[in-house]
C-alpha positions as YAML, in Angstrom:
chain: A
units: angstrom
residues:
- id: 1
  name: MET
  ca: [0.18, 0.12, 0.05]
- id: 2
  name: ILE
  ca: [1.39, 3.38, -0.84]
- id: 3
  name: CYS
  ca: [0.55, 6.40, 1.77]
- id: 4
  name: GLN
  ca: [0.86, 9.96, 0.47]
- id: 5
  name: ILE
  ca: [0.84, 12.49, 2.47]
- id: 6
  name: THR
  ca: [-1.26, 15.74, 0.99]
- id: 7
  name: LYS
  ca: [-1.87, 19.30, 2.06]
- id: 8
  name: PRO
  ca: [-4.59, 21.44, 1.42]
- id: 9
  name: TYR
  ca: [-4.74, 23.76, -1.74]
- id: 10
  name: ARG
  ca: [-6.59, 26.11, -3.55]
- id: 11
  name: SER
  ca: [-7.27, 26.39, -7.55]
- id: 12
  name: TYR
  ca: [-8.46, 29.58, -8.66]
- id: 13
  name: LEU
  ca: [-10.20, 28.92, -12.31]
- id: 14
  name: VAL
  ca: [-10.94, 31.24, -15.00]
- id: 15
  name: PRO
  ca: [-14.34, 31.06, -16.79]
- id: 16
  name: ALA
  ca: [-14.35, 29.96, -20.22]
- id: 17
  name: ASN
  ca: [-16.43, 32.92, -21.10]
- id: 18
  name: MET
  ca: [-13.86, 35.52, -19.37]
- id: 19
  name: PRO
  ca: [-11.54, 37.72, -22.32]
- id: 20
  name: ASP
  ca: [-7.77, 37.23, -21.37]
- id: 21
  name: ASP
  ca: [-7.53, 40.89, -20.87]
- id: 22
  name: GLN
  ca: [-9.95, 40.56, -17.71]
- id: 23
  name: VAL
  ca: [-8.38, 38.11, -15.68]
- id: 24
  name: GLU
  ca: [-6.04, 39.74, -14.02]
- id: 25
  name: SER
  ca: [-8.26, 42.39, -12.93]
- id: 26
  name: ALA
  ca: [-10.99, 39.83, -11.75]
- id: 27
  name: ALA
  ca: [-7.85, 38.04, -9.92]
- id: 28
  name: SER
  ca: [-7.48, 41.29, -8.26]
- id: 29
  name: ALA
  ca: [-10.76, 41.70, -7.16]
- id: 30
  name: ASP
  ca: [-10.76, 38.39, -5.83]
- id: 31
  name: VAL
  ca: [-13.76, 37.64, -7.93]
- id: 32
  name: LEU
  ca: [-12.39, 34.49, -9.62]
- id: 33
  name: PRO
  ca: [-14.23, 30.77, -8.83]
- id: 34
  name: SER
  ca: [-11.90, 28.41, -7.00]
- id: 35
  name: VAL
  ca: [-11.86, 25.23, -5.76]
- id: 36
  name: ASP
  ca: [-10.00, 23.58, -2.41]
- id: 37
  name: MET
  ca: [-8.88, 20.65, -2.69]
- id: 38
  name: GLN
  ca: [-6.60, 17.72, -0.99]
- id: 39
  name: ALA
  ca: [-3.46, 17.09, -2.95]
- id: 40
  name: PRO
  ca: [0.34, 15.54, -2.12]
- id: 41
  name: ASN
  ca: [1.75, 19.39, -4.21]
- id: 42
  name: ALA
  ca: [0.68, 22.35, -6.15]
- id: 43
  name: GLU
  ca: [1.35, 21.14, -9.21]
- id: 44
  name: PHE
  ca: [-0.90, 17.67, -8.73]
- id: 45
  name: ALA
  ca: [-3.62, 20.58, -7.80]
- id: 46
  name: ARG
  ca: [-3.16, 22.35, -10.70]
- id: 47
  name: LYS
  ca: [-3.64, 19.26, -12.99]
- id: 48
  name: CYS
  ca: [-6.87, 18.11, -11.23]
- id: 49
  name: ALA
  ca: [-8.39, 21.76, -11.25]
- id: 50
  name: GLN
  ca: [-7.48, 21.80, -15.30]
- id: 51
  name: ALA
  ca: [-9.24, 18.59, -15.14]
- id: 52
  name: LEU
  ca: [-12.50, 20.47, -14.69]
- id: 53
  name: GLY
  ca: [-12.13, 21.97, -18.32]
- id: 54
  name: GLN
  ca: [-11.19, 25.33, -17.15]
- id: 55
  name: ARG
  ca: [-8.28, 27.05, -17.06]
- id: 56
  name: VAL
  ca: [-6.39, 27.68, -13.79]
- id: 57
  name: HIS
  ca: [-4.87, 31.12, -13.17]
- id: 58
  name: ARG
  ca: [-2.97, 30.29, -9.97]
- id: 59
  name: VAL
  ca: [-2.65, 27.56, -7.05]
- id: 60
  name: GLU
  ca: [-1.89, 28.54, -3.69]
- id: 61
  name: ARG
  ca: [-1.49, 26.26, -0.74]
- id: 62
  name: ILE
  ca: [-4.01, 27.32, 2.57]
- id: 63
  name: VAL
  ca: [-2.38, 27.51, 5.60]
- id: 64
  name: ASP
  ca: [-4.20, 27.84, 8.60]
- id: 65
  name: GLU
  ca: [-2.90, 30.07, 10.76]
- id: 66
  name: VAL
  ca: [-3.36, 29.54, 14.72]
- id: 67
  name: ALA
  ca: [-3.06, 32.68, 16.81]
- id: 68
  name: VAL
  ca: [-1.21, 32.73, 19.81]
...
């Protein structure tokens, strides 16, 4: 049996009908749709998100910030 440690990632997707020149402004306004997933690394998360049939703007690791 192979076990892999996974981490939480968020992939921001580009809607199919969004023109390329509007992607950055939509990302800055935080209005791009996103999907959260568990994956072993960011590249794997990107490929899984691309399998949904949309372009991926960026993938980021979700880090829990613990207040001390």
